[in-house]
C-alpha positions in Angstrom: -0.6 12.1 -18.8 0.5 12.2 -15.4 1.1 8.8 -12.8 0.4 8.6 -9.6 0.7 5.6 -7.0 -1.7 5.6 -4.5 -1.8 3.5 -1.6 -4.7 2.9 0.6 -5.3 1.0 4.0 -8.4 -0.1 5.1 -9.4 -1.3 8.1 -9.3 -5.1 8.6 -12.9 -4.9 10.3 -14.3 -4.4 7.0 -15.3 -7.5 5.2 -14.4 -7.9 1.4 -17.6 -7.1 -0.1 -16.5 -3.7 1.4 -13.6 -3.5 0.4 -14.1 -4.3 -2.9 -16.9 -1.8 -3.5 -14.2 0.8 -1.9 -11.8 -0.4 -4.7 -14.5 -0.3 -7.6 -15.9 3.3 -6.4 -12.1 4.5 -6.7 -12.1 2.8 -9.8 -15.3 4.7 -11.4 -13.9 8.3 -9.9 -10.3 7.7 -11.4 -12.3 6.9 -14.7 -14.5 9.9 -14.1 -11.4 12.0 -14.8 -10.3 10.8 -18.1 -8.0 8.2 -16.3 -7.2 4.6 -15.6 -6.2 2.4 -13.0 -3.1 0.8 -14.3 -2.8 -1.6 -11.7 -4.1 -2.4 -8.2 -1.7 -4.6 -5.8 -3.4 -6.4 -2.9 -1.0 -6.7 -0.4 -2.9 -7.8 2.2 -2.8 -7.5 6.3 -0.2 -6.1 7.7 0.7 -4.9 11.1 1.3 -1.3 11.6 4.6 0.0 13.1 2.5 1.9 15.5 -1.0 2.1 16.7 -3.4 4.0 14.5 -6.9 4.9 16.2 -6.5 2.2 18.2 -5.8 -0.5 15.7 -2.9 -2.8 15.3 -2.9 -3.8 11.6 -4.8 -2.8 8.4 -5.4 -4.2 5.0 -3.1 -2.2 2.4 -3.6 -1.9 -1.5 -1.7 0.0 -3.9 -2.8 1.5 -7.1 -1.1 2.9 -10.6 -3.2 5.4 -11.7 -2.8 7.3 -15.3 -4.9 10.4 -15.6 -5.1 13.6 -18.0 -5.7 15.2 -14.3 -3.5 17.7 -12.7 -4.8 16.8 -9.5 -7.0 14.4 -7.6 -8.7 16.1 -4.6 -12.1 14.3 -5.6 -10.7 10.8 -4.9 -8.2 12.5 -1.7 -11.9 14.4 -0.2 -13.4 10.7 -0.9 -10.9 8.7 1.0 -10.6 11.2 3.9 -14.1 11.0 4.9 -14.7 7.3 3.9 -15.5 5.1 7.5 -13.2 2.1 6.3 -10.0 3.8 5.1 -7.5 4.3 8.1 -4.8 5.7 6.0 -3.7 6.8 2.4 -1.1 9.0 0.4 -1.2 9.6 -3.2 2.2 10.2 -4.8 2.8 12.0 -8.6 5.7 9.3 -10.0 8.7 11.4 -11.7 7.9 10.4 -15.7 11.4 8.8 -16.0 10.2 6.5 -13.2 6.1 6.1 -14.8 8.3 5.0 -17.9 10.2 2.5 -16.4 7.0 1.1 -14.5 5.4 1.1 -18.4 2.6 3.7 -17.2 3.0 6.4 -20.0 3.5 3.5 -22.7 7.1 4.5 -23.8 10.7 2.5 -22.7 12.7 4.0 -20.5 15.9 5.3 -21.5 19.1 3.2 -20.5 
């Protein structure tokens, strides 16, 4: 199993229902590849450090994903073409960090 951290910045002009639908779609895509979204952390509206696409702020959501898949190409492709997504970034967590967070079902060694 591999653990990933995915941060998605949604457009603040989207309503809550649309954001919820996009989050549900991400969960479905991960589940289709025999994975699971361990946590979904909604940071809410945050101001950008610089203007992106003539916008000053976005709605941040961070996902912790555990999956057997060696890549997240389908998820990346979906996020690149989704209209409501301003930016996204997926990082593979080192095994020690994933174990520390309890994502791999192991305790981190001291």
